[in-house]
LUMVONU-315613 format. One record per residue (C-alpha): residue in three letters; x, y, z. Coordinates in pm, 1 decimal. Example, Ala and Ser with C-alpha at 12.3 -4.5 7.8 and 13.67 -1.06 7.14 Angstrom:
BEGIN
<node><rest>ALA</rest><X>1230.0</X><Y>-450.0</Y><Z>780.0</Z></node>
<node><rest>SER</rest><X>1367.0</X><Y>-106.0</Y><Z>714.0</Z></node>
***
This chain:
BEGIN
<node><rest>MET</rest><X>-1422.6</X><Y>2190.0</Y><Z>-3217.3</Z></node>
<node><rest>VAL</rest><X>-1516.0</X><Y>1913.9</Y><Z>-2974.3</Z></node>
<node><rest>LYS</rest><X>-1883.8</X><Y>1858.0</Y><Z>-2904.4</Z></node>
<node><rest>PRO</rest><X>-1979.9</X><Y>1870.0</Y><Z>-2535.0</Z></node>
<node><rest>ASP</rest><X>-2130.1</X><Y>1518.1</Y><Z>-2542.6</Z></node>
<node><rest>ALA</rest><X>-1826.5</X><Y>1358.6</Y><Z>-2703.7</Z></node>
<node><rest>ASP</rest><X>-1616.8</X><Y>1345.0</Y><Z>-2388.3</Z></node>
<node><rest>THR</rest><X>-1872.6</X><Y>1278.3</Y><Z>-2114.4</Z></node>
<node><rest>TRP</rest><X>-1747.8</X><Y>920.5</Y><Z>-2085.9</Z></node>
<node><rest>ARG</rest><X>-1438.9</X><Y>1062.0</Y><Z>-1910.6</Z></node>
<node><rest>LEU</rest><X>-1662.8</X><Y>1224.1</Y><Z>-1652.1</Z></node>
<node><rest>TRP</rest><X>-1855.2</X><Y>905.0</Y><Z>-1577.8</Z></node>
<node><rest>LEU</rest><X>-1542.2</X><Y>688.2</Y><Z>-1584.1</Z></node>
<node><rest>GLY</rest><X>-1365.1</X><Y>925.3</Y><Z>-1347.0</Z></node>
<node><rest>LEU</rest><X>-1657.6</X><Y>949.1</Y><Z>-1107.1</Z></node>
<node><rest>GLY</rest><X>-1711.5</X><Y>574.1</Y><Z>-1116.3</Z></node>
<node><rest>LEU</rest><X>-1349.3</X><Y>482.7</Y><Z>-1054.6</Z></node>
<node><rest>ALA</rest><X>-1303.3</X><Y>739.3</Y><Z>-779.3</Z></node>
<node><rest>SER</rest><X>-1615.7</X><Y>622.7</Y><Z>-598.1</Z></node>
<node><rest>LEU</rest><X>-1529.4</X><Y>254.0</Y><Z>-642.0</Z></node>
<node><rest>GLY</rest><X>-1182.5</X><Y>324.1</Y><Z>-508.0</Z></node>
<node><rest>ALA</rest><X>-1327.9</X><Y>488.7</Y><Z>-198.9</Z></node>
<node><rest>LEU</rest><X>-1575.7</X><Y>203.5</Y><Z>-148.3</Z></node>
<node><rest>ASN</rest><X>-1298.9</X><Y>-52.1</Y><Z>-192.4</Z></node>
<node><rest>ALA</rest><X>-1088.2</X><Y>124.8</Y><Z>70.4</Z></node>
<node><rest>VAL</rest><X>-1376.5</X><Y>115.8</Y><Z>318.4</Z></node>
<node><rest>LEU</rest><X>-1433.9</X><Y>-253.6</Y><Z>250.0</Z></node>
<node><rest>ALA</rest><X>-1062.7</X><Y>-326.9</Y><Z>292.1</Z></node>
<node><rest>PHE</rest><X>-1082.1</X><Y>-232.8</Y><Z>657.5</Z></node>
<node><rest>SER</rest><X>-1371.0</X><Y>-470.5</Y><Z>722.3</Z></node>
<node><rest>ILE</rest><X>-1240.5</X><Y>-775.2</Y><Z>531.5</Z></node>
<node><rest>GLY</rest><X>-931.8</X><Y>-876.8</Y><Z>722.8</Z></node>
<node><rest>ARG</rest><X>-570.3</X><Y>-816.9</Y><Z>790.6</Z></node>
<node><rest>ASN</rest><X>-425.1</X><Y>-1059.9</Y><Z>535.1</Z></node>
<node><rest>VAL</rest><X>-554.7</X><Y>-893.4</Y><Z>221.6</Z></node>
<node><rest>MET</rest><X>-596.2</X><Y>-537.1</Y><Z>347.7</Z></node>
<node><rest>PRO</rest><X>-271.8</X><Y>-402.6</Y><Z>189.5</Z></node>
<node><rest>THR</rest><X>-374.2</X><Y>-545.2</Y><Z>-148.2</Z></node>
<node><rest>PHE</rest><X>-719.3</X><Y>-390.8</Y><Z>-130.7</Z></node>
<node><rest>LEU</rest><X>-576.6</X><Y>-56.9</Y><Z>-22.4</Z></node>
<node><rest>ALA</rest><X>-326.3</X><Y>-59.3</Y><Z>-310.0</Z></node>
<node><rest>VAL</rest><X>-603.3</X><Y>-134.9</Y><Z>-560.8</Z></node>
<node><rest>SER</rest><X>-816.2</X><Y>138.6</Y><Z>-402.7</Z></node>
<node><rest>VAL</rest><X>-541.3</X><Y>395.8</Y><Z>-441.0</Z></node>
<node><rest>LEU</rest><X>-483.0</X><Y>299.6</Y><Z>-804.1</Z></node>
<node><rest>MET</rest><X>-854.8</X><Y>315.1</Y><Z>-886.9</Z></node>
<node><rest>ALA</rest><X>-898.1</X><Y>651.0</Y><Z>-718.7</Z></node>
<node><rest>LEU</rest><X>-585.8</X><Y>788.2</Y><Z>-889.8</Z></node>
<node><rest>VAL</rest><X>-700.2</X><Y>678.8</Y><Z>-1236.2</Z></node>
<node><rest>GLY</rest><X>-1044.4</X><Y>823.7</Y><Z>-1162.7</Z></node>
<node><rest>LEU</rest><X>-896.6</X><Y>1158.5</Y><Z>-1065.4</Z></node>
<node><rest>ILE</rest><X>-680.3</X><Y>1161.1</Y><Z>-1377.9</Z></node>
<node><rest>GLN</rest><X>-987.4</X><Y>1099.5</Y><Z>-1591.5</Z></node>
<node><rest>LEU</rest><X>-1172.2</X><Y>1382.1</Y><Z>-1416.9</Z></node>
<node><rest>SER</rest><X>-876.2</X><Y>1610.7</Y><Z>-1477.2</Z></node>
<node><rest>LEU</rest><X>-868.5</X><Y>1524.3</Y><Z>-1847.3</Z></node>
<node><rest>TRP</rest><X>-1245.1</X><Y>1578.9</Y><Z>-1869.8</Z></node>
<node><rest>SER</rest><X>-1207.1</X><Y>1915.8</Y><Z>-1699.7</Z></node>
<node><rest>LYS</rest><X>-938.5</X><Y>2026.0</Y><Z>-1946.4</Z></node>
<node><rest>THR</rest><X>-1158.5</X><Y>1924.1</Y><Z>-2239.2</Z></node>
<node><rest>ARG</rest><X>-1459.1</X><Y>2100.8</Y><Z>-2088.0</Z></node>
<node><rest>ARG</rest><X>-1260.3</X><Y>2423.9</Y><Z>-2043.4</Z></node>
<node><rest>SER</rest><X>-1175.2</X><Y>2417.7</Y><Z>-2413.6</Z></node>
<node><rest>TRP</rest><X>-1549.3</X><Y>2432.1</Y><Z>-2498.1</Z></node>
<node><rest>LEU</rest><X>-1592.8</X><Y>2767.4</Y><Z>-2326.1</Z></node>
***
């Protein structure tokens, strides 16, 4: 049996990465045209990893119920 507090790091990591990815995407549009594709690619990767972490946290949370 997994304790509810044991996997909360996935929740915070997922929320943090997803929000940083969104913030990074917004900043990419204001920085400039030369590095915008790089910032957008990093933003997509950060948001994707964040959503994966949230999905894994959700699966673990469902097993507690």
